[in-house]
N, C-alpha and C positions, 0 to 999 in steps of 0.2 A: 503493500501500499504507500502509494507516495507522498510525501506532504511539500505542496507546495506553497505553504502559508508563508515561510521560513527559506531566503535566500542562503545558497552554500556557506557564505560567511558568516548569517549570523548563526546557522548552526553547528560552525566548526568552536563559533565563540563560548556556545551554549553548553559544548561539550567540553569544551578547556574549562570553562567555571565548574563546573559540576566535579573535573577532574580536582582542581583547586581545590574544591569543599572535599573531596574526599581524601587529600594530604594534608588538611588542615587542622587545628590544633582540636580542633572535635567532630571529625572525621572518622574515617577506617582506620583504625589499627594497622590492618594488613598493607593498607596504600601507602601508610606512612612509613611503613619500615620498608619499600621496594627500594632496589639502587636501580641500577642502571645497567650493571650486567645483569641482573635479572630481569628486567623491562626486555633487553636486547635478545637473550633466551626463549623469553615468553612469543616474542616475534616470531623466530624462527619456529616455533611449536606452531603457531597459528596458522606460520605461512605454507606448512605440510597437512595443518588440518583443513586449507585453502586448495588444496592441490587433493585433498582427498574429497571435499566439496565435488571439485570439479570432475572428478572420477567417476561420482556417482551419480554424474546429470540431474542431480537438484537443485535447478538454480534457484532458489532461494535459500539454500543452504550456502550455497556461494556466495551470496552478496549480505548475509550473517555473517560468512568465516572475514570477509573482507573489508567488511565496517569493525572487526574485531583487530586487523592488521592496520585501520585507519588509526581506531580510539590507540592504541602500540606507538602507534609512529605520532600521536599529539604524546603522549605520557614522556617518550623517550627526546621529545623538543624541551617539555617542564623542564628536565636535568642539564639541557644543553643551557635553557636561559639563565640558571644558576652559573655557568661557567661564563657566558658570553651571550653577550644582550642581544641576539641574532634572531631578525622575525622571521617567522614560514614563508613571509610573503617573500624573503631575500634567499632563502634557501629553492623555493619552487623557483626562482627568477635564474638563478644560480645554474641549478639542475637543465633549465629550458635553456639557456648560453651555451651549456656543453651539450647538448643533445643536437643544436643546432651544426654547432662547429666541427663536429663530429661526423654531421653529414655533407662536407662538399660536394658529395656527388650528386645530393638532392637541390642544397643550398646553396651552391658555388660553380666551379667550371669543373670541377675534378668528372670523371667519370667512375661508372660502377654498372656492369651489365647485366652482373649476376648477383646473387648472396657470396658466392664466397668473395668477390673484388671488394662489396661493402663490408664484410667483416673486416680483410685484410686493410682495408682507407681507415674505418674505426680503430683497429689494434696501432696503427703507424702513428695516428692523433695521441691517442692513446701515451703510447708511449714517449710522443713527445713533450705531452703535456708533463708527464712522471720526471723526465731529462732535468725539467725548469726547477723540480721541486725536490727530487731526490737525486743521491749517489749511489743507490742500490742498484745490485744487478736485474737482469733484465727480467727475473723469475720475482723479484722479491718489489713491494713487500706483497706476501701471502698471508692470510691470515690460518696458523698453523691449527686454530680448535673448529674449523670448517668439519662438515661432515666428509670423511674422505674421499667417496667419490666427486662430491662437489670440488672436493678442494685438487685433487686430479685433473680435472676437465677444467679450470681455472689455468693451471700452472700449464696443460698440453696445450691452452690457444695462444698463451702467451709465448710459446716457443713456438708454436705455428708462426705468431705474428712475424717473427724474429727471422724466419725461411727455416726455420729447423724442423720441418716437416716432410711427412710420406707425398709421394708425387702424386696418388690415388690411393684409393678406399684399399684395393689392390694389396699395397704392400702392406698394410696392416692386418689383413685376411693371411696372407702366410707368415706374418712373424706370428702372427694366430695360433696358428700351427706349430710353427717350430717351437713356442711356447710351451703349447700341448703336449707335446713329443718330450720336453722337457721335465713336464710336470711327471708324466709316465716313468721316467726315467727315476724320476725321487723317489716316489709311491713305491716301485719297484726296490728301494733300497738305498735310498739315499737321506735316510733320517726326517725326525719332525722337522728341524728348523731348515731343512732343505725345501723340504713338502710347502712348506710354510711359505718362502720366499718365490718359489716356483708361482703358489699358487698368486701371490701379489703382482709378479710379472703378467699371469694371467688378466687378472683383473684392473690392471694398467693400461693393457694392449685390447682388453673390452672398452675401456673407456676412450682408447683413443678412436675406434672403430665407431663408436656412437658420434664422438664429436663431429666424425668425418663425412657421417651421414646425417649432420644436423639434428639428432635424434639425446635429449636429456637422459642419460643412464638412469637417470635417481627416478622419472616420471617412467622409462620402460620397464623397470625391476617394479616400481608400485603395482603398473599396470598385470603385471606378471602373477606377482603377489596377490593381489584381492582375486585374479581367477583363479589361483590354486587354492585360497579360501573358501570360493562360492563351490569349487568341483569336489574340495574336502568335504565339504557340506551336505552336497548334494549324495555324497558317498554313505556320511552317516545318517542321512533321510533313507534311503534305500537299504542301509542295513537295519534299519528301525521298523521298515514294511515286513521283513523278516523276519522279525524279531528275536536278534542276535544284536552284539555292542563289535565297532570295530573289532574292539582289543581281542574278543574272542574269535576272531577269523584267520585264516590262513594268509599269507602274501598271495596267494593264486586268488584267493577269492577277492582280498580286495582290491586287486590292479583291475578283476572282471569287474568290481562296481568302479574302480577307475574311470575305466574306458565305459562303460554306460553315463556316467556323468559327464562325460564330456560330449554325448550325444547330447 
């Protein structure tokens, strides 16, 4: 249900006033106790909730989760105001200028005929910006507390932006075959530490393949995990129809139910 009585600016102001009441002397103890680290962690959690909602196809749920993300952005800005008197308007204006400057192939004279060229242009400009601010290496700074798949993807994008990349996806698939063979060798007698290392190499290569194919690996994994959960629940339902529990069934019987659940 849409509220057309208030403008966006008024709604943001009212939300901020509510937050300040919650954080005030007579407000909510929980809200007063939160730190910037806490709220950033919640923002990460809510972003995953937003992804889950999108996967469910429930658009009202998507809207609700997006609202939670917006609230946490306002919450984070409140902490920023304690350190720097930077308005949210200025922050939005700054990111707007950045988005325009990183698309010279749209708002300027440069050319990009496909997504790969567009991404390369974005990374080139981003590197130039970082050079002016930092003396770090090309892969820095990359937050070490990011989820591992996300961190691997970001590192690979930065390396590719510097020109260190496969010519096409076929090279990554060949590398995946090579790493799979090395894993088999490790499983056959390399010891647990080597198996762990080879599994890491495979995961890193799979993330690289996802990047080359312009697929978010976390999104792809979440889709498959949800599919597995749906099919497993169907297995349990079919087992209940037979009057048995999955735990009491043989592996062959469970495999039969699994194949039926896929149908």
